[in-house]
C-alpha positions in Angstrom: -14.5 35.3 -1.6 -13.4 38.4 -3.5 -9.8 37.3 -3.5 -10.8 33.9 -5.1 -13.0 35.7 -7.7 -10.2 38.0 -8.7 -7.5 35.4 -9.0 -9.6 32.6 -10.7 -12.2 34.9 -12.4 -15.1 32.9 -10.8 -18.6 34.4 -10.5 -20.3 34.4 -7.1 -22.7 31.6 -8.0 -19.7 29.2 -8.5 -18.5 29.9 -5.0 -22.0 29.9 -3.4 -22.1 26.2 -4.0 -18.9 25.5 -2.0 -18.8 24.8 1.7 -16.5 26.8 4.0 -13.7 24.2 3.9 -13.6 24.2 0.1 -13.6 28.0 0.1 -10.7 28.2 2.5 -8.7 25.7 0.4 -9.4 27.8 -2.8 -8.4 30.9 -0.9 -5.1 29.4 0.0 -4.6 28.5 -3.7 -5.4 32.0 -4.7 -2.9 33.4 -2.1 -0.2 31.1 -3.5 -1.0 31.9 -7.1 -1.0 35.6 -6.4 2.4 35.4 -4.8 1.4 36.8 -1.4 3.7 35.8 1.4 1.9 36.9 4.6 -1.5 35.2 4.0 -3.4 38.4 3.0 -4.4 39.1 -0.5 
């Protein structure tokens, strides 16, 4: 969740409301936005 928070500037309560599937989708978007190639932020 930290990678999502850093990239999108979201507080933990915003992400607490998401299910694991939604979190994984946002994590992928954070990876893309951050320009990371290997899947690790």
